[in-house]
Each structure stands twice: as C-alpha cells, then as structure tokens.
C-alpha positions in Angstrom: 59.6 57.7 114.7 63.6 56.7 115.3 62.8 53.6 113.3 61.5 55.3 110.4 64.5 57.9 110.4 66.9 55.2 110.6 65.0 53.3 107.6 65.3 56.6 105.8 69.0 57.1 106.5 69.7 53.2 105.2 67.8 53.9 101.9 69.4 57.1 101.7 73.0 55.7 101.9 72.0 52.9 99.6 70.7 55.4 96.8 74.4 57.1 97.0 76.4 54.0 96.6 74.0 51.6 94.5 73.5 52.1 90.6 69.8 52.3 90.4 69.9 50.7 86.7 72.3 47.5 87.6 72.0 47.3 91.3 75.6 47.3 91.7 78.0 49.5 93.6 79.0 52.7 91.8 81.9 54.2 91.5 81.6 56.4 94.8 81.4 53.5 96.9 85.1 52.0 96.7 86.7 55.3 97.7 84.3 55.5 100.6 85.2 52.1 101.7 88.9 52.9 101.2 88.6 55.8 103.4 87.1 53.7 106.0 89.8 51.2 105.7 92.7 53.7 105.9 91.3 55.1 108.9 91.0 51.6 110.6 94.7 50.8 109.6 95.9 53.8 111.1 93.9 53.3 114.6 95.0 49.6 114.8 98.7 50.0 113.3 97.8 47.6 110.6 99.4 47.5 107.3 96.9 48.0 104.3 96.9 47.1 100.9 95.1 48.1 97.8 94.3 45.7 94.9 93.2 47.9 91.5 92.1 45.7 88.6 92.5 47.5 85.0 90.2 46.2 82.3 92.6 46.5 79.1 90.8 48.6 76.5 87.8 49.3 78.6 87.1 52.7 77.0 86.4 51.2 73.8 83.5 49.6 75.4 82.6 52.2 77.6 82.3 54.7 74.6 79.1 53.5 73.1 76.2 56.5 73.4 74.3 54.7 76.4 77.3 52.9 78.5 75.4 49.7 78.5 78.2 47.7 77.0 80.6 49.2 79.6 78.0 48.7 82.4 77.4 44.7 81.3 81.3 44.1 81.5 81.6 45.7 84.9 78.5 43.8 86.0 80.2 40.5 84.7 83.7 41.2 86.2 81.9 41.9 89.5 80.4 38.6 89.7 83.9 37.1 89.0 
C-alpha cells in the first residue's frame, strides 16, 4: 500500500510539472524550483543567482492558433 501511494505521488508530481504533449517541463516547474533554491540559500546563507533568458520575438512564434511553433522552439532551446 505504501509503495503504491508513493508511486501515485511521483506520478502526480510528474503530471503537474511536465507538459504531456512534449514531455518537457512546463511553465510552473521553474517557479517551484526557484522557491526551493531561495529557501536553500536562506538556510545555508549562500548567495543565489537567477539567469533569465529572453527569446526575441517569441510572441510572434507563439501566436499561431495551436502554439506548436512556440512549443517546438522551446524544446529546441531546452535541448541546447
């Protein structure tokens, strides 16, 4: 029973952080990870640096009706 419950929890976590169509992290995942890292930096009194990448003119790509073009660009950017 405990093993099944743990496996269900792992699957639920995957469902809320991974895009089901492309299998990449969704927009919620980075914010959750940042929250964890902020708490860790406070606990250990370490500095924290955040890097944000801006894809120029991405909104043009993401404006197609199905958002496929934008999704494909994000997958390619994540792989590099």
